[in-house]
C-alpha positions, 0 to 999 in steps of 0.5 A, a space after each residue: 500500500 502507498 501513502 503520501 503527504 500533500 506537498 510540492 517543491 519546484 526547483 528551476 535553473 536559468 540559461 538562454 534558449 536557442 530558437 530564433 523568433 521573428 516578428 513580422 508586420 506586413 498586413 493592414 491589421 498589423 500596421 493598424 495597431 500602431 500610431 500614425 503621424 503624417 502617415 497613411 495606411 492602405 488596405 493592402 497593408 502599405 505605409 506611405 506619407 499622408 496628405 498634410 494635416 495642419 492644425 487650424 484652431 484649438 478651442 478652450 473647450 473639450 469638444 466641437 459638436 458642429 461645424 458649418 461654413 458660409 459662402 465666404 468660407 468662414 467657419 462656425 464651430 459649436 462647442 461645449 461646455 460653455 455654450 460658445 460659437 467660434 468664428 474662424 476665417 480663411 486665414 485661421 483667425 478665430 474669435 468668439 462669435 456668440 455665447 449662449 445661455 445654455 452650455 451646449 451648442 449641438 447643431 448649427 446651420 447657415 442659410 444662403 444669406 449668411 444667417 447662422 442658426 444655433 441649437 442649444 441644450 439642455 432646455 433646447 432653443 434655436 437662436 437666429 444670429 445675423 450680423 453678430 446679433 442673436 435672437 431666440 428663434 424657436 423653443 420646442 419645449 424639448 430637453 435637447 436639440 440635436 440636429 438642424 437642416 435648411 430646406 431649399 426655400 430656407 425653411 428650418 427643420 429641427 430634430 429634438 430629444 428626448 421626445 424624438 420630434 421634428 419641427 418645421 420652423 419659419 419666421 411665422 413660428 414652428 409646427 410639429 412636422 413629424 413625431 418619430 416615436 423614438 427618443 432622439 432625432 440625431 441627424 437631418 438631411 435632404 435627399 435629391 428630391 427634397 425629401 427630409 431624411 431623419 436618423 434616430 436613436 435608440 432603435 437606429 431607424 432612418 426615416 424618409 419624410 415626404 410631407 407633414 406626418 407622412 414618413 417611410 422607414 428607409 432603413 432599420 439598422 442593427 445599431 442603436 443610433 443613426 449618426 450621419 446621413 449623406 444623400 447622393 444625387 443619384 438617389 442613394 443614401 450613405 449612412 453611418 450607424 453606431 452600436 455596441 455600448 456607446 449609448 450606455 457610455 454616453 449616458 454614464 458620461 452625462 451623469 458624470 458631468 453634472 454640476 457636482 462632478 468635476 468637468 470632463 469631456 463626454 463621449 461624442 455620441 449624442 445618445 442621452 436619456 431624459 432620466 438624467 435630467 439633461 447634460 448639466 455641465 459647469 456653467 461659463 465662468 464669465 457668465 454663470 447660469 443656473 443649471 436647468 431643471 430636469 424635464 418630465 420625460 415622455 414614454 420612450 422606446 427602450 434601447 435595443 441591445 444586440 449582443 455580438 454585433 459590431 460597434 459601428 457600420 457604414 451602409 449604402 441604401 440604393 434608390 430601390 431600397 436595397 442595402 449594402 454594408 460597406 464597412 464594419 468595425 468591432 473596435 471603432 465608432 464612425 462619427 461623421 461621413 461625407 462624400 468626396 467624388 467617388 469616395 467616402 470619407 469618415 471619421 472615428 473615435 480611434 485616436 481621431 482617425 479619418 478613413 477613405 473608402 473608395 469602392 472596397 478599398 479602405 485607406 487610413 488617410 490621417 490620424 489626428 491623435 486626439 480622442 475622437 474625430 467628431 465632424 468632417 467638413 469639405 471646404 473647396 479642396 480642403 477637408 476640415 476635421 473637428 475633434 474632442 478632448 480637446 476641441 480642435 480643428 485640423 485641415 487635411 490638404 491635397 499635398 503630401 506631408 513632407 515628413 511622417 512618423 509611424 510607431 509600431 505597436 509594442 511587441 512582447 517577446 514573452 521573456 527577455 530577448 536578444 535582438 537580432 536584425 531589423 529588415 524592411 521592404 520598400 516599393 521600388 521607384 517611389 522616391 523619398 527616404 525611410 529611417 528606422 529606429 528601435 527602443 526597448 524596455 521591460 514594461 508593457 507600455 513605453 515609459 522613462 525606463 525604456 531606452 532612447 530611440 536608437 541611431 538610424 538603421 541603414 541596411 534594409 536587408 538586415 540592420 543589427 538592432 542596438 537596443 538593450 536586451 529586454 522583453 518588449 521592443 518597438 520600432 518607428 519609421 520616419 518617412 520623408 518626401 523628395 520632389 513631391 513623392 514619398 516612400 512606401 513601406 511594404 513590410 518590416 521584420 525583426 529577428 530575436 532570440 528570447 530567453 529560454 523559459 525553464 520547464 515546469 513540473 506541476 503535479 505528480 500522481 501515484 496510483 495502483 495500476 488498477 486504481 485509475 480504472 476503478 476510481 469512479 467507485 468509492 468504497 467506505 473505509 474498512 471495506 476490503 479493496 478500498 482504494 486511495 489516490 493521492 496527488 501532490 500539486 506544485 504550490 511553489 512551497 518547500 517539501 512536505 511539512 512534518 505534521 502533514 497526515 499520511 494517506 495510503 494507497 492500496 496495492 493493486 492485484 496486479 502488483 504494479 504502481 503507476 507514477 504519472 506527472 504533469 509538466 509544461 514548457 512556455 516555449 513549447 520545447 519537447 521535454 524529457 524526464 528522469 525519475 528517482 526515488 529515495 527512502 525516508 531513512 536514505 540520503 541519496 536519490 536512486 535513478 529509476 529511469 532516465 530519458 523518459 519521453 512519456 509522462 508516466 511509468 509503472 513499477 513492480 510494487 515488490 521492488 520496494 519493501 514496506 516503508 516511506 519513500 519520496 519520488 522525484 521527477 526532473 524535466 529537461 528541455 535539452 532536446 530543443 536547446 544547446 547544452 549550455 542553454 538547456 534548462 531543468 525543473 524538478 518536483 519532489 513528491 510528498 512522502 509515499 508509504 508502501 504498506 503491503 502487509 496486513 495487521 496480525 490479529 489474535 483472539 484469546 480469553 474465551 469466557 462463557 457465563 449465563 449465555 454471554 460470551 466474552 473474548 479478548 483480541 489484540 491487533 498489531 501492524 508493523 508499518 501503519 496505524 489501525 483504523 477499523 475493526 468489525 466482527 461477523 458471526 456465522 458468516 453474517 453481517 459485519 458489526 463494528 467493534 471499538 477498541 478498549 481506549 475508545 479510538 482506533 488510531 495506533 499500530 497496536 490496539 486491544 479489543 473486547 468482543 461481547 456476544 449475548 443470546 447465543 443459542 446452544 450449539 457451535 458458532 464461528 466468530 471472525 474478527 477483521 481489522 484494517 490498517 490505514 492502508 486498507 490491508 485486512 488482518 483476520 482471526 477466527 474462533 469456534 465457540 461452542 455453547 452448551 
């Protein structure tokens, strides 16, 4: 029988591995994870200089909600959270054009005469601003005004929230044009036939409204919010829709920006519920205003949460109402969308990116490295990009940037590595130059502990990397134009030698040969054939403590002991093993077998006499590494007690008096403590017997058996005593009652 204490010991030594690894970047998804500054990325995974991106204006507020241009090219920017409208002329000169009573200017519109309309929230109002003078033009009684659109005849249409209404407004006043039944009318536009298009939230429905109270659902998206609408002359419509968790994020942010909380920039999705009482933000320092009272919320349609769908999508709705999905993302939200010739341009919240979609070809056109690119506006040949956190305005021109920098994502070598050579491939005959540099460190994000950027690498076929050995590395490429042309990077590859990670022996299990097959059948202690399976697991501690209780393992009928272990190697190296044993009273380990490729070994139980033993498994990765780089690990089992001898049992002192029979018994075991005793009379059921001291817990015990009511005649008594390993010793006595 085998007994083990529960304990583990893991010992490891250090060296370095021999297998060279390669980090390659050559696809769109590879490069997309990096940081772009003046560099664009084509769908086929090529880096090149982007159109020149220049800062035009930086607001003193967190977000620019709306951008429009008048006939002279002057820009008007609606911002939050101080209710300002900025005017930026073509030369880039900026001034505060108007300051609202409300903290947010969510929408702007400018008519053919240069009259500006500004929609403010909360307690939504529309102001008419002409020649620098503002007057209240319309107040629908809604908490929010999200969108404005001017018809060809100058009529203003207003989309509201939290009641989801569309109003038709003229100088004579406003009338309710259409009630969507949604919570918010997030965007408005007119199609080529002059029909009003309205995007809504929370069920992502796009309406086409041909007359008062007459609407057709043009599209019902699988996203909570229709964010942007672009009608085309041929009757088709492009739509940007938001999904995922953006609605919840915005509602939570709106609560966080209440007056009692510090001022923070909310997400730019305009999904808000009336139950928050509006976007109550810190009033302007120069003109304090009381926070608006929460409006009573009408019944709203609950938001639809679609599990597993993408965050955002772009759709094309053809004149025959068929819908084509142009782009989807599970990581980015598309905030605005405009047409540019045969291509679409759209902005996202991924570091303020601007993409170009021409047919099915997607290009990351520019990255502002701001939190979100909120709005896009075409002014002549220029593309204007408005951002949040902080509110800034950028101009994206037609000419290439003279210089651009791309920083790769950080690569994790898995362990401290020795860096080899960095190589790259350029598209031939494109002009310009590329300069590569590297840096390394041992934190997942580059910080002050990282090395400085290395000296420029010069050989595209393989330049030695001089950055210090470390776990993490990053490279950057500086692209420079020459004579109006720039280089194109197709792929980059870095070879490195990671430190060899030692193997790990995680567990040792010792069972009888037949124990695995019968492990599902549990038997009570004291039953013949009881089986114990004892597993020692690596817990990072030292060997078994002296006070741990010892368990037993029954020797199987096959007289075999199965030793099984588990091991792993983080580098995926093939492991080989050696198995040792040592008696409790011995000092040296004895080798049982070495160069074992399996993780199990069976022993003849008779080769080990009764006693306490330890087993040790040593794992090595030397088959996959050079001798000087190979590493080992070991695990020592808890003590294993082999006990294959049953207790000795003797019966004596038979006394018969008045029909009562008493008898004394002594049981002893040379190796393990006794655990259970029982008797059977005339091959009947087994009846438990207590020891004289009341508990059976030592290697020698005395028992007293008392029988009463025996009928005259001959009877057979059998006493069975178990040791803690499950071995049974028996004694038999014939009793004759006169």
